[in-house]
C-alpha positions as CSV (number, residue, x, y, z in Angstrom):
1,X,91.2,171.3,150.6
2,X,90.1,170.3,154.1
3,X,86.7,169.4,155.3
4,X,84.4,172.2,156.2
5,X,84.0,173.5,159.7
6,X,81.3,175.4,161.4
7,X,81.8,179.1,162.1
8,X,78.9,179.9,164.3
9,X,76.1,178.6,162.1
10,X,77.9,179.2,158.8
11,X,79.9,176.5,157.1
12,X,83.5,177.4,156.1
13,X,85.7,175.7,153.6
14,X,89.4,175.6,154.0
15,X,91.8,176.0,151.0
16,X,95.4,175.3,151.9
17,X,97.9,176.7,149.3
18,X,100.9,176.5,151.6
19,X,103.8,174.8,149.9
20,X,102.6,175.1,146.3
21,X,104.1,177.3,143.6
22,X,102.7,180.7,142.9
23,X,101.2,179.8,139.5
24,X,99.6,176.5,140.8
25,X,98.2,178.4,143.8
26,X,96.5,181.0,141.6
27,X,94.9,178.3,139.5
28,X,93.9,176.2,142.5
29,X,92.5,179.2,144.4
30,X,90.3,180.2,141.4
31,X,89.1,176.6,141.0
32,X,88.4,176.0,144.7
33,X,86.5,179.3,145.1
34,X,84.2,178.5,142.2
35,X,83.7,175.0,143.7
36,X,82.9,176.6,147.1
37,X,80.3,178.9,145.5
38,X,78.7,176.0,143.7
39,X,78.5,174.0,146.9
40,X,76.8,176.9,148.7
41,X,79.7,178.1,150.9
42,X,79.6,181.7,151.9
43,X,83.0,181.7,153.8
44,X,86.4,180.3,153.0
45,X,89.6,180.2,154.9
46,X,92.7,180.5,152.7
47,X,96.0,179.4,154.1
48,X,99.0,180.6,152.1
49,X,101.9,180.9,154.5
50,X,104.7,183.5,154.5
51,X,106.4,182.9,151.1
52,X,105.9,184.2,147.6
53,X,102.2,183.6,147.6
54,X,101.8,186.1,150.4
55,X,103.2,188.8,148.2
56,X,100.6,188.1,145.5
57,X,97.4,187.0,147.2
58,X,95.8,190.3,148.0
59,X,96.1,191.4,144.4
60,X,94.5,188.1,143.4
61,X,91.6,188.7,145.7
62,X,90.6,191.8,143.7
63,X,90.0,189.5,140.6
64,X,88.1,186.8,142.5
65,X,84.5,186.6,143.8
66,X,85.5,187.8,147.3
67,X,83.4,190.3,149.1
68,X,85.6,191.0,152.1
69,X,88.7,189.6,153.8
70,X,89.8,189.2,157.5
71,X,93.5,188.5,157.7
72,X,94.6,186.1,160.4
73,X,96.9,187.5,163.2
74,X,100.0,185.7,161.8
75,X,99.5,187.0,158.3
76,X,99.7,183.6,156.7
77,X,96.0,183.1,156.1
78,X,92.7,184.9,155.7
79,X,89.0,184.3,156.0
80,X,86.9,185.6,153.1
81,X,83.2,186.2,152.5
82,X,82.2,185.1,149.0
83,X,80.1,187.3,146.7
């Protein structure tokens, strides 16, 4: 996890999964999203790269407290609004 940034007036938390195994990334993403919600974040940026995680991440999003997703232009990250 990186420090939060400001997106307009909204804080955003960055979760970097790039370089981790698929299983560890799933566990870490769930944990980090819960932590982000507890800390009051409404938006998170998730970096996952172009490997195996990319093949799984959109199906994971359906099971997580994510309201909507905006995919980055390179396809290796997205910004999500939390429920």
